[in-house]
Structures are given as C-alpha cells and as structure tokens.
SEROMI-107439 format. One record per residue (C-alpha): x, y, z; residue number from 0. Coordinates in Angstrom, 1 decimal. Example, Ala and Ser with C-alpha at 12.3 -4.5 7.8 and 13.67 -1.06 7.14 Angstrom:
2
+--------+--------+--------+------+
|      x |      y |      z | resi |
+--------+--------+--------+------+
|   12.3 |   -4.5 |    7.8 |    0 |
|   13.7 |   -1.1 |    7.1 |    1 |
+--------+--------+--------+------+
# end
This chain:
207
+--------+--------+--------+------+
|      x |      y |      z | resi |
+--------+--------+--------+------+
|  -19.3 |  -70.3 |   29.8 |    0 |
|  -15.5 |  -70.2 |   29.5 |    1 |
|  -14.1 |  -67.1 |   27.5 |    2 |
|  -11.8 |  -67.8 |   24.6 |    3 |
|   -9.2 |  -65.1 |   25.2 |    4 |
|   -7.1 |  -66.2 |   22.2 |    5 |
|  -10.0 |  -65.6 |   19.9 |    6 |
|  -10.8 |  -62.2 |   21.5 |    7 |
|   -7.2 |  -61.1 |   21.1 |    8 |
|   -7.3 |  -62.1 |   17.4 |    9 |
|  -10.5 |  -60.2 |   16.8 |   10 |
|   -9.0 |  -57.1 |   18.6 |   11 |
|   -5.9 |  -57.3 |   16.4 |   12 |
|   -8.1 |  -57.5 |   13.4 |   13 |
|  -10.1 |  -54.4 |   14.5 |   14 |
|   -6.9 |  -52.4 |   15.2 |   15 |
|   -5.6 |  -53.4 |   11.7 |   16 |
|   -8.8 |  -52.1 |   10.1 |   17 |
|   -8.6 |  -48.8 |   12.0 |   18 |
|   -5.0 |  -48.3 |   10.9 |   19 |
|   -6.0 |  -49.0 |    7.3 |   20 |
|   -8.8 |  -46.4 |    7.6 |   21 |
|   -6.5 |  -43.8 |    9.1 |   22 |
|   -3.9 |  -44.4 |    6.3 |   23 |
|   -6.6 |  -44.0 |    3.7 |   24 |
|   -7.9 |  -40.8 |    5.2 |   25 |
|   -4.4 |  -39.4 |    5.5 |   26 |
|   -3.9 |  -40.1 |    1.8 |   27 |
|   -7.1 |  -38.3 |    0.9 |   28 |
|   -6.1 |  -35.3 |    3.1 |   29 |
|   -2.8 |  -35.1 |    1.3 |   30 |
|   -4.6 |  -35.1 |   -2.0 |   31 |
|   -7.0 |  -32.3 |   -0.9 |   32 |
|   -4.1 |  -30.2 |    0.3 |   33 |
|   -2.2 |  -30.7 |   -3.0 |   34 |
|   -5.2 |  -29.4 |   -4.9 |   35 |
|   -5.2 |  -26.3 |   -2.7 |   36 |
|   -1.6 |  -25.4 |   -3.4 |   37 |
|   -1.3 |  -21.7 |   -4.2 |   38 |
|   -1.0 |  -20.7 |   -7.9 |   39 |
|    2.4 |  -19.3 |   -8.7 |   40 |
|    3.4 |  -17.0 |  -11.5 |   41 |
|    7.1 |  -17.1 |  -11.5 |   42 |
|    8.2 |  -16.1 |   -8.0 |   43 |
|    4.8 |  -14.4 |   -7.2 |   44 |
|    2.0 |  -16.2 |   -5.4 |   45 |
|   -1.5 |  -15.3 |   -6.6 |   46 |
|   -3.8 |  -13.9 |   -4.0 |   47 |
|   -7.4 |  -14.6 |   -5.3 |   48 |
|   -9.4 |  -13.3 |   -2.3 |   49 |
|   -7.9 |  -10.0 |   -1.4 |   50 |
|  -10.9 |   -7.9 |   -2.3 |   51 |
|  -14.6 |   -8.5 |   -2.9 |   52 |
|  -14.8 |   -6.2 |   -5.9 |   53 |
|  -14.0 |   -8.3 |   -9.0 |   54 |
|  -12.8 |   -5.3 |  -11.0 |   55 |
|  -10.1 |   -4.6 |   -8.3 |   56 |
|   -9.2 |   -8.2 |   -8.2 |   57 |
|   -8.8 |   -8.1 |  -12.0 |   58 |
|   -6.3 |   -5.3 |  -11.7 |   59 |
|   -4.4 |   -7.1 |   -8.9 |   60 |
|   -4.3 |  -10.3 |  -11.0 |   61 |
|   -2.7 |   -8.5 |  -13.9 |   62 |
|   -0.1 |   -6.9 |  -11.6 |   63 |
|    0.7 |  -10.3 |  -10.2 |   64 |
|    1.1 |  -11.7 |  -13.7 |   65 |
|    3.2 |   -8.8 |  -14.8 |   66 |
|    5.4 |   -9.0 |  -11.8 |   67 |
|    5.9 |  -12.8 |  -12.0 |   68 |
|    6.4 |  -13.0 |  -15.7 |   69 |
|    8.9 |  -10.0 |  -15.9 |   70 |
|   10.8 |  -11.1 |  -12.7 |   71 |
|   10.2 |   -7.7 |  -11.0 |   72 |
|   10.3 |   -7.2 |   -7.3 |   73 |
|    6.9 |   -5.7 |   -7.6 |   74 |
|    4.3 |   -3.7 |   -9.6 |   75 |
|    1.7 |   -1.2 |   -8.4 |   76 |
|   -1.3 |    0.6 |   -9.8 |   77 |
|   -2.8 |    3.6 |   -8.1 |   78 |
|   -5.5 |    6.2 |   -8.9 |   79 |
|   -7.3 |    8.9 |   -7.1 |   80 |
|   -9.0 |   12.3 |   -7.0 |   81 |
|   -8.6 |   15.2 |   -4.6 |   82 |
|  -10.9 |   18.2 |   -4.8 |   83 |
|  -10.7 |   21.1 |   -2.4 |   84 |
|  -10.7 |   24.9 |   -2.5 |   85 |
|  -12.2 |   25.0 |   -5.9 |   86 |
|   -9.4 |   22.9 |   -7.4 |   87 |
|   -9.2 |   19.3 |   -8.4 |   88 |
|   -6.4 |   16.8 |   -9.1 |   89 |
|   -7.2 |   13.4 |  -10.7 |   90 |
|   -4.6 |   10.8 |  -11.4 |   91 |
|   -4.1 |    7.3 |  -12.8 |   92 |
|   -0.7 |    5.4 |  -12.8 |   93 |
|   -0.7 |    1.8 |  -14.0 |   94 |
|    1.8 |   -1.0 |  -13.6 |   95 |
|    4.6 |    1.0 |  -12.1 |   96 |
|    7.8 |   -1.1 |  -11.6 |   97 |
|    8.7 |   -1.0 |   -7.9 |   98 |
|   12.4 |   -1.4 |   -8.9 |   99 |
|   12.2 |    2.1 |  -10.3 |  100 |
|   10.7 |    3.3 |   -7.0 |  101 |
|   13.4 |    1.7 |   -4.9 |  102 |
|   16.0 |    3.5 |   -7.0 |  103 |
|   14.7 |    6.8 |   -5.5 |  104 |
|   16.4 |    5.7 |   -2.2 |  105 |
|   19.7 |    4.7 |   -3.9 |  106 |
|   19.9 |    8.0 |   -5.8 |  107 |
|   19.0 |   10.0 |   -2.6 |  108 |
|   15.9 |   11.6 |   -4.2 |  109 |
|   13.7 |   10.1 |   -1.5 |  110 |
|   15.9 |   11.4 |    1.3 |  111 |
|   15.9 |   14.9 |   -0.1 |  112 |
|   12.1 |   15.0 |   -0.5 |  113 |
|   11.5 |   13.6 |    3.0 |  114 |
|   14.0 |   15.9 |    4.7 |  115 |
|   12.3 |   18.8 |    2.9 |  116 |
|    8.9 |   18.1 |    4.3 |  117 |
|    9.9 |   16.2 |    7.5 |  118 |
|    8.8 |   19.0 |    9.8 |  119 |
|    5.4 |   19.5 |   11.4 |  120 |
|    5.3 |   23.2 |   10.5 |  121 |
|    6.0 |   22.5 |    6.9 |  122 |
|    3.5 |   19.7 |    6.8 |  123 |
|    0.9 |   22.0 |    8.3 |  124 |
|    1.6 |   24.6 |    5.7 |  125 |
|    1.2 |   21.9 |    3.0 |  126 |
|   -2.0 |   20.8 |    4.6 |  127 |
|   -3.4 |   24.4 |    4.8 |  128 |
|   -2.8 |   25.2 |    1.1 |  129 |
|   -3.9 |   21.8 |    0.0 |  130 |
|   -7.3 |   22.8 |    1.4 |  131 |
|   -7.3 |   26.1 |   -0.4 |  132 |
|   -5.0 |   28.8 |   -1.7 |  133 |
|   -3.7 |   31.1 |    1.1 |  134 |
|   -1.8 |   34.3 |    1.6 |  135 |
|    1.2 |   34.3 |    3.9 |  136 |
|   -0.9 |   36.1 |    6.5 |  137 |
|   -3.6 |   33.4 |    6.3 |  138 |
|   -0.9 |   30.7 |    6.5 |  139 |
|    0.4 |   32.3 |    9.7 |  140 |
|   -3.1 |   32.3 |   11.2 |  141 |
|   -4.1 |   28.9 |   10.0 |  142 |
|   -0.9 |   27.2 |   11.1 |  143 |
|   -0.6 |   29.2 |   14.3 |  144 |
|    2.9 |   30.5 |   13.5 |  145 |
|    4.5 |   33.4 |   15.3 |  146 |
|    5.2 |   35.6 |   12.4 |  147 |
|    5.4 |   35.9 |    8.6 |  148 |
|    9.1 |   35.5 |    9.0 |  149 |
|    8.6 |   32.1 |   10.5 |  150 |
|    6.2 |   31.2 |    7.7 |  151 |
|    8.7 |   32.2 |    5.0 |  152 |
|   11.4 |   30.2 |    6.8 |  153 |
|    9.4 |   27.0 |    6.4 |  154 |
|    8.0 |   27.9 |    3.0 |  155 |
|   11.5 |   28.4 |    1.5 |  156 |
|   12.5 |   24.7 |    1.3 |  157 |
|    8.9 |   23.9 |    0.0 |  158 |
|    9.4 |   26.5 |   -2.7 |  159 |
|   12.9 |   25.3 |   -3.5 |  160 |
|   11.6 |   21.8 |   -3.9 |  161 |
|    8.9 |   23.0 |   -6.2 |  162 |
|    6.2 |   21.6 |   -3.9 |  163 |
|    4.4 |   25.0 |   -3.6 |  164 |
|    4.4 |   28.2 |   -5.6 |  165 |
|    2.9 |   31.7 |   -5.7 |  166 |
|   -0.3 |   31.5 |   -7.7 |  167 |
|    0.2 |   33.4 |  -11.0 |  168 |
|   -3.6 |   33.9 |  -11.7 |  169 |
|   -4.5 |   37.5 |  -12.0 |  170 |
|   -6.9 |   37.7 |   -9.1 |  171 |
|   -4.9 |   35.4 |   -6.9 |  172 |
|   -1.5 |   37.0 |   -6.7 |  173 |
|    0.0 |   36.9 |   -3.3 |  174 |
|   -1.6 |   33.6 |   -2.5 |  175 |
|    0.3 |   30.3 |   -2.5 |  176 |
|   -0.8 |   26.9 |   -3.9 |  177 |
|    0.5 |   23.4 |   -4.0 |  178 |
|    2.0 |   22.7 |   -7.5 |  179 |
|   -0.8 |   21.0 |   -9.4 |  180 |
|    1.4 |   18.1 |  -10.5 |  181 |
|    2.6 |   17.5 |   -6.9 |  182 |
|   -0.8 |   17.1 |   -5.3 |  183 |
|   -1.0 |   13.4 |   -6.1 |  184 |
|    2.5 |   12.7 |   -4.8 |  185 |
|    1.6 |   14.4 |   -1.4 |  186 |
|   -1.6 |   12.4 |   -1.1 |  187 |
|    0.0 |    9.1 |   -2.1 |  188 |
|    2.9 |    9.8 |    0.3 |  189 |
|    0.2 |   10.1 |    3.1 |  190 |
|   -1.5 |    7.0 |    1.8 |  191 |
|    1.9 |    5.2 |    2.2 |  192 |
|    2.2 |    6.4 |    5.8 |  193 |
|   -1.4 |    5.3 |    6.4 |  194 |
|   -0.5 |    1.8 |    5.2 |  195 |
|    2.5 |    1.7 |    7.5 |  196 |
|    0.2 |    2.3 |   10.4 |  197 |
|   -2.5 |   -0.2 |    9.4 |  198 |
|   -1.8 |   -3.8 |    8.3 |  199 |
|   -5.4 |   -4.7 |    7.6 |  200 |
|   -5.2 |   -4.7 |    3.9 |  201 |
|   -2.0 |   -6.7 |    3.3 |  202 |
|   -1.3 |  -10.4 |    3.0 |  203 |
|    1.7 |  -12.5 |    2.2 |  204 |
|    4.6 |  -14.4 |    3.6 |  205 |
|    6.8 |  -11.4 |    4.5 |  206 |
+--------+--------+--------+------+
# end
C-alpha cells in the first residue's frame, strides 16, 4: 500500500499545532498561579507569613510589619526577656521601637562610646562575672584571672564611668559590685545582637 506523505505531514502539523496550543494554555495558567502568590505588601514592607510556627509570635511580627509599612519607617522591633542569676532578676518588655531612633545612636556617637567602653575582653569578662553574681574586687581578680586588684580597677573604671556597674549599696553587700539593674537588659540584648550577626538562621528577606 502506497503511503500518502502529504496527508501524514498535514496530520503532523495539526498535532504540533495542538501541542503549541496546550503549552500556551498551561503557560497562561502558570502566570495566573504566580500572580496569586505575589507577596502581600504594606507600603514598602513585604509581609513574611511563615517566619515562625507560633501564631502569637507571628501576630506580633505582623503588627510590626504593618506599623513599619504604614508609618514609612525603616524598621520596628519588639523584644522581651528575663535574666535571673545570683539571686537577682531582670525582666523587660519593649514594644514597637522605631529603628530610626536606634540608628541615630550611631550618628550621635553614643553607640561608639558604649562599644569602646566594653570592647575589651577583660572588661567583658568582668561584666560576665558580676552578671552571674555580685562580687568583691578580690573575687573579680580570681574569677577573671587578673594579675592584681590594680588591674581589676583599671578595667572597672570605664565601666563605672559609663554607669554599667556600681558598688552595691545594700547594707550587707558593701564592697561588692553589681551590674546596674537598668543596664542588664541592654547587655543581654547587645549579646543577642552579636549572636544574630553570627547566625543567619532566623532571618529572611531580599537584603
């Protein structure tokens, strides 16, 4: 039987045309699907709906995103915590802090002064020691493996001047040093910031 090549070519062309039509249709559906998945924007801020499995935390984040986007802020943060050691406790809650205010601490040189004050391993070790519990100078020397009380006072002087630590004024605790109660949260949060710089696990975005 003789093959009708012209007919076969026509049928092949028809099949190719149908395949093209299906591909075009699927592409259109795909575009429609993608458009429905566009991120929600509040002003200049993209909502991040799946950052944490705890709905309460996500509710706080959502309010921060809304506040930041609606008020045209560079950012907004909320933080809270508790630190209990050596028979003392500090608990704090700060909500919806405008990051523009925080960035001003660099411009007015406050951040540089604070960081230069504590930017020394011996001073940080002293802070760590008396965060754990009130200590005398002799105990600080032993705990921080310093050479003398003179060396301890040398490093404690800028911490005292910056009002980060003070001599305890309680009757039975005279001669011991503590971290200023209202500075505990700042020290812990500063360390939390350093921790975040070293670990990118919990951040998302287009930065």
